[in-house]
C-alpha positions in Angstrom: 19.5 -35.7 9.4 18.1 -36.3 6.0 16.6 -33.0 6.1 19.0 -31.2 7.2 21.5 -32.9 4.3 19.0 -32.0 1.7 18.3 -28.5 3.1 21.8 -27.9 2.9 22.7 -29.4 -0.2 19.5 -27.4 -2.1 20.2 -24.1 0.3 23.8 -23.9 -1.0 22.8 -24.4 -4.6 20.1 -21.6 -4.3 22.4 -19.3 -2.7 25.0 -19.7 -5.2 22.2 -19.0 -7.9 21.1 -16.0 -6.5 24.4 -14.6 -6.0 25.2 -15.3 -9.7 22.3 -13.8 -10.5 23.5 -10.3 -8.7 26.6 -10.3 -11.3 30.0 -9.7 -10.3 30.8 -7.9 -7.4 31.7 -4.4 -7.6 35.8 -3.8 -7.4 37.0 -1.7 -4.8 39.9 0.3 -5.3 42.7 -0.1 -3.0 42.7 3.5 -0.9 39.0 2.3 0.0 40.4 -0.5 1.4 42.8 0.6 3.1 40.6 3.5 4.7 38.2 0.9 5.9 40.8 -1.1 7.7 42.0 2.7 8.9 38.6 3.4 10.3 38.3 -0.4 12.2 41.8 -0.1 13.3 41.0 3.7 15.1 38.1 2.0 16.3 39.9 -0.8 18.0 42.8 1.7 19.0 39.7 4.0 20.9 38.8 1.3 23.0 42.5 0.4 23.9 42.8 3.7 25.1 39.7 4.1 27.3 40.7 0.2 28.6 44.1 2.1 29.4 42.9 4.8 31.1 43.7 4.7 34.9 46.9 3.0 33.7 48.3 6.3 31.9 48.2 9.8 32.9 45.5 12.2 32.5 48.0 14.7 29.8 48.9 10.8 27.8 44.9 9.8 27.9 43.8 13.5 26.5 46.3 13.7 24.1 45.8 10.4 22.5 42.0 11.7 22.4 42.8 14.7 21.1 44.6 13.0 18.2 41.7 9.9 17.8 39.4 13.8 17.5 41.5 14.6 14.4 41.9 11.3 12.6 38.4 10.2 13.6 36.2 13.1 11.2 39.4 12.9 9.0 39.3 9.3 7.7 35.9 9.7 6.5 36.2 12.8 4.8 39.2 11.0 3.4 36.5 8.0 2.3 33.9 10.2 1.1 36.4 12.9 -1.0 39.0 10.4 -1.4 42.7 11.2 -0.9 46.1 10.3 -2.7 48.0 7.0 -2.1 50.4 9.0 0.3 47.8 10.6 2.5 46.0 7.3 3.1 49.3 5.4 4.3 50.3 8.3 6.4 46.8 8.2 8.1 46.9 3.9 8.0 50.6 4.2 9.0 49.8 6.5 11.8 46.7 4.9 13.5 47.8 1.4 12.7 51.5 1.5 13.5 52.7 4.6 15.3 50.1 5.7 18.1 49.3 1.8 19.1 52.9 0.8 19.5 53.2 4.0 21.2 50.7 3.1 23.9 51.3 -1.0 24.1 55.2 0.2 24.6 54.1 2.6 27.3 52.0 0.2 28.9 54.4 -2.4 29.3 56.6 0.1 31.2 56.3 -0.5 35.0 53.8 1.5 36.8 56.2 3.6 38.7 57.2 5.0 35.1 54.2 5.9 33.8 53.7 8.8 36.4 53.6 12.4 35.2 56.5 13.9 35.1 58.7 10.7 34.6 61.5 10.7 31.8 59.2 8.0 30.0 55.8 10.0 30.1 58.2 13.1 28.6 59.4 10.9 25.8 56.0 9.7 25.0 54.4 13.5 25.3 57.0 14.3 22.9 56.3 11.4 20.5 52.5 12.6 20.8 52.9 16.4 19.9 54.9 15.3 16.9 51.9 12.8 15.7 49.3 15.4 16.5 51.4 18.0 14.5 51.6 15.6 11.8 47.9 14.8 12.2 47.2 18.3 11.7 49.1 18.6 8.8 47.4 15.8 6.8 44.5 17.5 7.6 45.3 20.5 5.9 46.6 18.8 2.7 43.6 16.2 2.7 41.2 19.2 2.9 43.2 21.6 1.1 43.8 19.4 -2.3 40.2 19.0 -2.3 39.6 22.5 -2.6 42.5 23.2 -4.8 41.2 20.0 -7.1 37.7 21.9 -7.3 39.2 24.9 -8.0 40.9 23.6 -10.7 37.9 22.0 -12.0 35.8 25.0 -11.7 38.5 27.2 -13.3 38.3 24.3 -16.4 34.0 24.8 -16.2 34.7 28.5 -16.3 37.2 28.1 -19.6 35.2 25.8 -21.0 31.7 27.4 -20.5 32.3 30.7 -19.9 29.9 33.0 -22.0 31.8 35.9 -22.0 34.1 34.0 -24.6 31.4 33.2 -27.1 30.6 35.4 -30.2 27.9 35.0 -32.5 28.6 35.8 -36.1 28.0 39.6 -36.8 27.7 40.3 -33.2 
């Protein structure tokens, strides 16, 4: 018991000194933090959709999975290449709010309302179609934004280092 007490005292001191030796922790920007949270939320949503699989019509399940299939690589791409704050917030809202809220609300309905062709199912499908088109648009914006940024940077480098514009004296 005394050994545990002494070990905890000296172990904590050793851990504190090793943390101090490593220097300050790297500072992450808010977009990086938000995208990390969106990735975790997307994993949780994917699990929730799988668990609800038998409680929803196949078309609903399929539409959720299509949106997930677009969002997963989009979030990964945004983490690697960066994105504007607006794009990160929109992706986060879709992943953390719009999709889970739609799914949970639908699952709270009586089983008789969660059948193919019901008014509630048709309404959810319309919402999912809107979210799908929004995700497609966001995907296009993120990827074209990166391409535009790269093209602008390429033009800058070409203007800066264009050998055709350099002239040696006397030539």
